[in-house]
C-alpha positions in Angstrom: 63.0 142.9 58.4 66.0 142.1 56.3 68.2 139.4 57.8 71.9 140.1 58.2 73.9 137.8 56.0 77.3 136.4 56.8 79.9 135.4 54.1 81.0 131.9 53.7 84.6 133.0 54.1 83.9 134.3 57.6 81.9 131.2 58.6 84.7 128.9 57.4 87.4 131.0 59.2 85.4 130.9 62.5 84.6 127.2 62.2 88.3 126.4 61.6 90.0 128.6 64.1 87.6 128.3 67.1 87.9 124.5 67.6 91.6 124.6 66.8 92.5 127.3 69.3 90.2 125.8 71.9 92.0 122.4 71.6 95.4 124.2 71.9 94.4 126.2 74.9 93.1 123.1 76.6 96.3 121.3 75.9 98.2 124.4 77.2 96.3 124.4 80.5 96.7 120.6 81.0 100.3 120.5 80.0 101.3 123.4 82.2 99.4 121.9 85.1 101.0 118.5 84.7 104.5 120.0 84.5 104.0 122.3 87.5 102.4 119.5 89.6 105.2 117.0 88.7 108.0 119.4 89.6 106.3 120.6 92.8 105.9 116.9 93.9 109.5 116.2 93.0 110.7 119.3 94.9 108.8 118.2 98.0 110.3 114.7 97.8 113.7 116.2 97.5 113.4 118.5 100.6 111.9 115.6 102.5 115.0 113.5 101.6 117.3 116.4 102.4 115.6 116.8 105.8 116.3 113.1 106.6 120.0 113.6 105.6 120.2 116.8 107.7 118.7 114.9 110.7 121.4 112.2 110.2 124.2 114.8 110.2 122.7 116.4 113.3 122.7 113.1 115.0 126.3 112.5 113.8 127.4 115.7 115.4 125.6 114.7 118.6 127.4 111.3 118.4 130.7 113.1 118.1 130.0 114.9 121.3 128.9 111.7 122.9 132.2 110.0 121.9 134.2 112.9 123.4 132.4 112.8 126.7 132.6 108.9 126.8 136.3 109.0 126.2 136.8 111.7 128.8 134.8 109.6 131.3 137.0 106.6 130.6 140.2 108.4 131.3 142.2 106.6 134.1 143.7 109.9 135.2 140.2 111.4 135.8 139.1 108.4 137.8 142.2 108.5 139.9 141.8 112.2 140.5 138.2 111.8 141.6 139.2 109.0 144.0 141.3 111.5 146.0 140.2 114.5 148.0 141.6 117.2 145.7 140.9 118.1 142.1 144.4 119.3 141.2 144.6 117.1 138.1 141.1 117.8 136.9 142.0 121.1 135.2 143.2 119.1 132.2 139.6 119.1 131.3 140.1 122.7 130.2 142.3 121.5 127.4 139.6 119.1 126.2 137.0 121.9 126.4 139.2 124.2 124.3 140.4 121.6 121.7 137.0 120.1 121.1 135.2 123.5 121.1 132.8 122.6 123.9 130.7 125.2 125.5 131.1 123.6 128.9 132.5 120.4 130.5 131.6 119.6 134.1 132.4 116.8 136.6 129.7 115.7 139.2 130.5 113.2 142.0 128.4 110.2 142.8 126.2 112.3 145.1 125.3 114.6 142.3 127.4 117.5 143.6 129.5 119.5 141.1 133.2 118.8 141.7 134.7 120.9 138.9 133.6 123.1 136.0 136.2 123.4 133.3 134.6 126.6 131.9 133.9 128.0 135.4 136.4 126.6 137.9 135.4 129.0 140.6 131.9 127.6 141.0 131.3 124.1 142.4 129.4 122.3 145.1 125.9 122.8 143.8 123.7 119.7 143.2 122.7 118.5 139.7 121.2 115.2 140.8 117.7 116.3 139.8 118.7 116.7 136.1 117.6 113.7 134.0 120.9 113.7 132.1 122.9 113.4 135.4 120.4 111.0 137.0 120.6 108.5 134.1 124.4 108.7 134.1 124.7 108.1 137.8 122.9 104.8 137.1 125.7 103.8 134.8 123.9 104.7 131.5 125.5 106.9 128.9 122.9 109.5 127.7 122.8 112.4 125.2 120.3 114.7 123.6 119.1 118.3 123.5 118.4 120.6 126.4 117.1 124.2 126.7 118.9 126.2 129.4 118.1 129.6 130.8 120.7 132.3 131.0 121.2 131.7 134.7 121.7 127.9 134.2 124.1 128.5 131.4 126.0 131.1 133.3 126.8 128.6 136.1 128.4 126.3 133.5 130.2 129.1 131.6 130.0 132.8 132.4 130.5 133.7 128.7 127.4 131.7 127.5 124.6 134.2 128.3 126.2 136.8 126.0 126.6 134.2 123.2 123.0 133.0 123.7 121.4 136.4 123.7 119.7 137.0 120.3 117.6 140.0 119.3 114.2 138.9 118.0 113.3 140.5 114.6 109.7 141.0 113.6 109.0 138.8 110.5 106.0 138.9 108.2 103.8 135.8 108.0 105.1 134.9 111.6 103.2 134.9 114.9 103.5 137.9 117.2 106.5 137.2 119.5 106.2 138.6 123.0 109.9 139.0 123.8 112.3 141.4 122.2 115.3 139.2 122.8 115.8 135.4 123.2 118.0 134.8 126.3 117.6 131.0 126.4 120.1 128.6 124.7 119.6 125.3 122.9 122.4 122.9 123.6 123.6 119.4 122.4 124.5 117.6 125.7 126.0 114.3 126.7 126.8 112.6 130.0 128.9 109.6 130.8 129.6 107.8 134.1 133.2 107.6 135.5 133.9 104.2 136.9 136.3 103.1 139.6 138.6 100.1 139.1 135.9 98.0 140.9 133.3 99.0 138.3 131.3 101.3 140.6 130.2 104.8 139.4 132.2 107.4 141.3 131.3 110.4 139.2 129.7 111.7 136.1 131.3 113.9 133.4 128.9 115.9 131.2 129.4 118.5 128.5 127.5 120.5 125.9 127.8 122.6 122.7 125.7 125.7 122.2 123.6 125.7 119.0 122.7 129.4 119.2 124.7 131.0 116.4 126.4 127.6 115.6 127.1 128.4 111.9 129.7 125.5 111.7 127.0 122.8 112.0 124.5 124.6 109.7 127.2 125.3 107.0 128.3 121.7 107.1 124.8 120.4 106.5 124.2 123.0 103.7 127.5 122.0 102.0 126.6 118.3 102.1 123.0 118.7 100.9 123.3 121.5 98.3 126.0 122.0 95.7 127.1 125.5 94.9 126.0 127.0 91.6 129.2 127.9 89.7 127.4 130.5 87.6 126.4 132.9 90.4 128.3 131.3 93.3 125.1 130.7 95.3 123.6 127.6 97.0 120.2 126.5 95.9 118.9 125.7 99.3 119.3 126.5 103.0 119.2 124.9 106.5 118.0 126.4 109.8 117.9 125.4 113.5 115.1 126.9 115.5 114.6 127.5 119.3 110.8 127.5 119.4 110.2 129.6 116.2 113.3 131.8 116.4 116.2 131.1 114.0 119.2 130.5 116.2 121.5 129.2 113.4 120.8 129.4 109.7 122.1 129.7 106.2 119.1 131.8 105.2 120.3 135.3 104.2 118.4 138.5 105.0 118.1 141.6 102.7 121.6 142.7 103.7 123.1 139.3 102.7 123.7 138.3 106.3 122.4 135.1 108.1 118.9 135.9 109.2 119.4 134.9 112.9 116.7 136.2 115.2 113.9 136.0 112.5 110.9 133.8 113.0 109.3 130.9 111.1 105.9 131.4 109.5 102.9 131.0 111.7 101.3 128.2 109.7 104.5 126.1 110.1 104.9 126.9 113.9 101.3 125.8 114.6 102.2 122.3 113.3 105.7 122.1 114.9 104.4 123.2 118.3 102.0 120.2 118.2 105.0 117.9 117.6 104.1 117.3 113.9 106.5 117.5 111.0 105.8 120.0 108.1 106.5 119.2 104.5 105.0 121.7 101.9 105.2 125.2 100.5 105.7 127.9 103.1 107.1 131.4 103.5 110.8 131.7 104.5 111.2 135.4 105.4 109.6 137.2 102.3 109.7 134.3 99.7 107.9 131.0 99.1 110.1 127.9 99.5 109.6 124.2 99.3 110.2 123.3 102.9 110.5 120.4 105.3 110.5 120.9 109.1 110.8 118.4 111.9 110.5 119.2 115.7 113.5 118.9 118.0 112.7 117.4 121.4 114.6 117.6 124.6 115.4 114.7 127.0 111.9 114.8 128.4 110.3 114.6 125.0 109.1 118.2 124.9 109.3 120.2 121.6 112.0 122.9 122.1 112.7 123.8 118.5 112.9 122.6 114.9 115.3 121.5 112.1 114.5 123.0 108.7 115.6 122.3 105.1 114.2 124.3 102.1 114.7 125.2 98.4 113.2 128.3 96.7 110.2 128.1 94.5 111.6 130.7 92.0 113.1 128.1 89.6 109.7 126.4 89.3 108.0 129.8 88.6 110.6 130.5 85.9 109.9 127.1 84.4 106.1 127.8 84.4 106.7 131.1 82.7 108.8 129.4 80.0 106.1 126.9 79.4 103.5 129.6 79.1 105.7 131.5 76.6 106.2 128.4 74.5 102.5 127.6 74.4 101.6 131.2 73.6 104.1 131.2 70.7 102.6 127.9 69.5 99.1 129.2 69.8 99.9 132.4 67.9 101.8 130.5 65.2 99.0 128.0 64.6 96.4 130.7 64.6 98.3 132.6 61.9 98.4 129.4 59.8 94.7 128.8 60.4 93.8 132.3 59.4 95.9 132.1 56.2 94.5 128.6 55.3 90.8 129.6 56.0 91.2 132.8 54.0 92.7 130.9 51.1 89.9 128.2 51.2 87.2 130.9 51.7 88.4 132.8 48.6 88.5 129.7 46.5 84.9 128.8 47.6 83.4 132.3 47.4 84.8 133.1 43.9 82.6 130.6 41.9 79.6 131.4 44.1 79.9 135.1 43.2 80.2 134.2 39.5 77.1 132.0 39.7 75.2 134.7 41.5 76.0 137.3 38.8 75.1 134.9 36.0 71.8 133.9 37.6 70.9 137.6 38.1 71.5 138.4 34.4 69.7 135.4 33.2 66.7 136.3 35.3 66.8 139.8 33.8 66.7 138.3 30.2 70.2 139.1 29.1 71.8 136.9 26.4 75.2 135.9 27.8 77.7 133.1 27.3 77.6 130.0 29.5 78.7 130.5 33.1 82.1 128.9 33.7 83.1 127.8 37.2 86.7 126.5 37.8 85.9 123.8 40.3 84.8 120.1 40.4 82.2 120.2 43.2 78.5 120.9 43.8 78.9 124.5 42.7 80.1 123.4 39.3 77.0 121.1 39.0 74.7 124.0 39.9 76.4 126.2 37.2 75.7 123.4 34.6 72.1 123.3 35.6 71.8 127.1 35.1 73.4 126.9 31.7 71.0 124.1 30.6 68.1 126.2 31.8 69.3 129.2 29.8 69.7 127.1 26.6 66.2 125.7 27.0 64.8 129.2 27.3 66.7 130.3 24.2 65.3 127.3 22.2 61.8 128.0 23.3 62.0 131.6 22.2 63.3 130.5 18.7 60.3 128.2 18.3 57.9 130.9 19.3 59.4 133.3 16.7 59.0 130.6 13.9 55.4 130.0 14.9 54.6 133.7 14.8 55.9 134.0 11.2 53.7 131.1 9.9 50.7 132.3 11.8 50.9 136.0 11.0 47.4 136.1 9.7 46.2 135.0 13.2 48.3 137.5 15.1 45.8 140.3 14.9 43.0 138.0 16.1 44.8 136.5 19.0 47.3 139.3 19.9 45.6 140.0 23.1 45.4 136.3 24.0 49.0 135.7 23.0 50.3 138.6 25.1 48.4 137.2 28.0 49.8 133.7 27.3 53.3 135.1 26.9 53.0 136.9 30.1 51.8 133.8 31.9 54.6 131.8 30.2 57.2 134.4 31.3 55.9 134.3 34.8 56.0 130.5 34.8 59.6 130.4 33.4 60.7 132.9 36.0 59.0 130.8 38.7 60.8 127.7 37.3 64.1 129.5 37.3 63.6 130.6 40.8 62.7 127.1 41.9 65.7 125.6 40.2 68.0 128.3 41.7 66.7 127.6 45.2 67.1 123.9 44.7 70.7 124.4 43.5 71.4 126.6 46.5 70.0 123.9 48.8 72.4 121.3 47.2 75.3 123.8 47.7 74.4 124.4 51.3 74.2 120.6 51.9 77.6 120.1 50.3 79.3 122.9 52.2 77.8 121.6 55.5 79.3 118.2 54.7 82.7 119.7 53.8 83.1 121.7 57.0 82.0 118.9 59.4 84.5 118.1 62.1 86.6 121.3 61.4 89.6 120.2 63.5 90.3 117.3 61.1 89.4 119.2 57.9 92.7 121.2 58.0 94.8 118.2 57.3 92.2 116.5 55.1 91.7 119.4 52.7 95.4 120.1 52.6 96.2 116.5 51.6 93.4 116.6 48.9 94.8 119.9 47.6 98.3 118.4 47.5 97.1 115.7 45.2 95.2 118.2 42.9 96.6 118.6 39.4 95.3 122.2 39.2 97.8 123.7 41.7 100.8 125.6 40.5 104.2 125.2 42.2 103.6 128.1 44.6 100.3 126.7 45.8 101.8 123.2 46.1 104.6 124.6 48.3 102.1 126.4 50.6 100.0 123.2 51.0 103.2 121.2 51.9 104.1 123.9 54.4 100.6 123.6 56.0 100.9 119.8 56.3 104.3 120.0 57.8 103.3 122.7 60.3 100.1 120.7 61.3 102.4 117.7 61.8 104.7 119.8 63.9 101.8 120.8 66.2 100.8 117.1 66.5 104.4 116.2 67.4 104.6 119.0 70.0 101.4 117.8 71.8 102.6 114.2 71.6 106.1 115.0 73.2 104.5 116.8 76.3 102.2 113.8 77.0 105.0 111.1 76.8 107.4 112.0 81.0 103.6 111.3 82.3 102.7 108.1 80.2 103.5 104.9 81.7 103.7 101.5 80.1 103.4 98.0 81.7 106.5 95.8 81.3 106.3 92.7 79.2 108.9 90.5 80.7 110.3 87.6 78.7 113.8 86.1 78.1 115.9 87.3 75.1 119.5 87.5 74.1 121.1 90.8 74.9 123.9 90.5 72.4 121.5 89.7 69.5 119.4 92.7 70.5 122.6 95.0 70.4 123.5 93.6 66.9 119.9 94.2 65.7 120.0 97.8 67.0 123.4 98.5 65.3 121.9 97.0 62.0 118.9 99.3 62.3 121.0 102.4 63.2 123.1 101.8 60.0 119.9 102.6 58.0 119.6 106.0 59.8 123.2 107.1 60.1 125.9 106.4 57.6 128.6 104.4 59.5 131.3 104.8 56.8 133.3 107.2 59.0 132.7 105.2 62.2 134.5 102.1 63.6 132.2 99.9 65.5 134.0 97.6 68.0 132.0 94.7 69.6 133.4 93.1 72.7 130.9 90.5 73.8 132.3 88.6 76.9 129.1 87.3 78.3 129.2 83.5 77.9 125.4 83.4 78.0 123.6 86.5 76.8 120.1 85.3 77.9 118.4 87.9 80.1 114.9 88.6 81.3 113.2 92.0 80.7 111.0 94.0 78.4 112.8 93.7 75.1 111.0 96.7 73.5 111.7 99.1 76.4 115.4 98.0 76.6 115.7 98.4 72.8 114.7 102.0 73.3 117.4 102.5 76.0 120.3 101.0 74.0 119.1 102.7 70.7 119.1 106.0 72.5 122.6 105.4 74.0 124.1 104.2 70.6 122.7 107.1 68.6 123.9 109.6 71.3 127.4 108.1 71.1 127.5 108.4 67.3 126.1 111.9 67.4 128.8 112.9 69.9 131.4 112.1 67.2 130.4 114.6 64.4 133.4 113.8 62.2 133.5 110.1 62.9 135.3 108.0 65.4 135.3 104.7 67.3 132.1 103.4 69.0 132.6 100.4 71.4 129.8 98.1 72.5 130.7 95.5 75.1 128.9 93.1 77.4 130.0 91.2 80.5 128.2 89.0 83.0 129.1 88.7 86.7 127.8 85.3 88.0 128.5 86.3 91.6 126.1 89.2 91.4 123.8 88.0 88.7 124.1 91.2 86.7 124.9 92.0 83.1 127.1 95.0 82.3 126.5 96.6 78.9 128.9 99.4 78.1 128.6 101.9 75.2 131.6 104.2 74.7 132.7 106.8 72.2 135.9 108.9 71.7 134.0 112.2 71.2 134.4 115.5 73.0 133.1 114.1 76.3 130.7 115.6 78.7 131.3 118.7 80.8 130.8 118.6 84.6 127.8 121.0 84.5 126.1 118.9 81.8 126.9 115.6 83.6 125.0 116.7 86.7 121.8 117.2 84.6 122.1 114.3 82.2 119.1 112.4 83.5 117.0 115.5 84.3 113.7 115.6 82.3 113.6 118.3 79.6 117.3 119.0 79.8 119.1 118.7 76.4 122.1 120.1 74.6 120.7 119.3 71.2 119.0 122.0 69.2 116.1 119.8 68.3 116.0 117.5 71.3 113.2 117.2 73.8 115.3 116.3 76.8 113.3 113.1 77.5 115.6 110.4 75.9 118.1 109.8 78.8 115.4 110.6 81.5 113.1 107.9 80.0 116.0 105.5 79.6 117.0 106.0 83.2 113.4 105.3 84.3 113.3 102.1 82.3 116.6 100.8 83.6 115.6 101.6 87.2 112.2 99.9 86.6 114.2 96.8 85.7 116.1 96.9 88.9 119.3 98.2 87.2 121.4 101.3 87.1 123.1 103.6 84.5 126.6 104.9 85.2 128.6 107.5 83.3 132.3 107.6 83.0 133.7 110.7 81.3 137.0 112.3 80.4 136.5 115.7 78.8 138.0 115.7 75.3 138.5 111.9 75.3 134.9 110.6 75.1 132.3 109.2 77.4 131.2 105.7 78.5 127.7 104.8 79.5 127.4 101.5 81.5 124.0 99.9 82.0 123.7 97.3 84.8 120.8 94.9 84.5 119.9 91.8 86.6 119.7 88.5 84.7 116.4 87.6 86.3 113.4 89.8 87.1 111.4 89.3 90.2 108.1 89.3 88.3 106.9 86.3 86.3 107.3 86.7 82.5 104.2 87.9 80.7 103.0 85.6 78.0 102.0 87.2 74.7 98.5 86.4 73.5 
């Protein structure tokens, strides 16, 4: 059975492209995974921090209510009125209720009986002594917190509250099945304060509350503090919600009609955690979309979970980033594959051309044709094999000439030994053909060994062969240009892979003392070799009496080199660059300021200056300022930016003179 033969060109193409594309795909998967994981982790840290801030604002709002109730309880007029038998002066509490936007404000005497309700003056005399809030205040303690009131309880305090509390419950996907069609209960911030007589005894308690159901004021304030509005589309990249159980009672989450999604439910997986009193930080559904979310349970005065406070940001920006990364890697893969195909085709053609010439010559020699020497335009094992075939051909020609001369001198014996000579000639021809076949097989073996050596480690051979071809004297100008293009593009691929692995690599600090002003002078000297400073004025203002500082000199060199080059590049047509130092003995910090008089930094760009992968340069990676920021923070310092659009920018680096770690000795 005849074996199927595969051309060397195809083998070379496959051996070159398969490992190359495999390496790029692996780097693609790893790089995309690292970026997605890093941004997911950062987003969850952000929402966790935002939740802490929202909690503090919520407590601040509760503290404001406590201050109002406390000041009301300390009113001498209220104490004097409660000491009498009538409550004619108590109705001034209605003014406080209206001005401070309280849902209710009530006075209870020392026996726990309601004396006066500012929001419902017609109802009094009922006992509130059993309530924990009132009970603690009657003991002289000021108390505040969250309570859950039924419609009947709220109606006693203010007849308008049941209507304000009533919320239709809307079925929500990914949420548990809710048994009620409407939520009639209300979640309130409440506070109570004792009213003291001149002798210091508690004669009454004043308590009040604010309804959280539909309280857009508090939710909007938290949202505005935590999330800045996107000027491009006038939207806020985040939202805040307060829940009663798992029902949204106040939220900045918008439904499909663009209205606050009040009455919708939290996802079932989150509620199962909140109902057990555990916080939730992770990815979860908010209505129909996935968000990075953080929830914490809200507890009433008895410690029971009655609701939750939520902060979240959408996952869509991360998904867009992942799509962009996939598009970039796909483009790189296709581009490198095209280069690999072209290079392997060119190399395969150069290798197969002399092999085909050698095959044709060997075939004609084997058939007895008289032809010129086989010429192979190469300097490798194939050329050596061609020389061996040419030597074999010449030896055969010489042997035939000798046989003809011998036949002329021995003509008289031809007739006698014609039969024997024909037999001998036949044997000789067979022997010669066997010899030719053996030598041809031996040459092919040498060729196969050489080719196997040349295509070993195909991932590295692209650059190696390209560099060897670049040094060859047999290339014309067009081929030389193609080889240089191949080397440049291979280098570009290596640089791309190297840049993606750098926002995850970490490096241990080598702390030792050095002079910061000498370092800045050295950087300016080095930069002058990269950027012509003829059109720039460099102003040095060194005011530190002692420039000795501790830190990693190489890392800080990277920071100040980046800031100086950025300042110079900000002044395209030239300008003034100022480099100044100052030491504050009272704080132990050095201040190193680098300023330019370029076009300045816009507000939108300033917000993202230290964000990884954000850049305004056409060839930038967006890692310079982000890495610099991390180095300075790792040294216990800070970077500040002062900017006036159109008049330049000033970057100020604050560094401590001493590091907490011991200096690392070099070996």
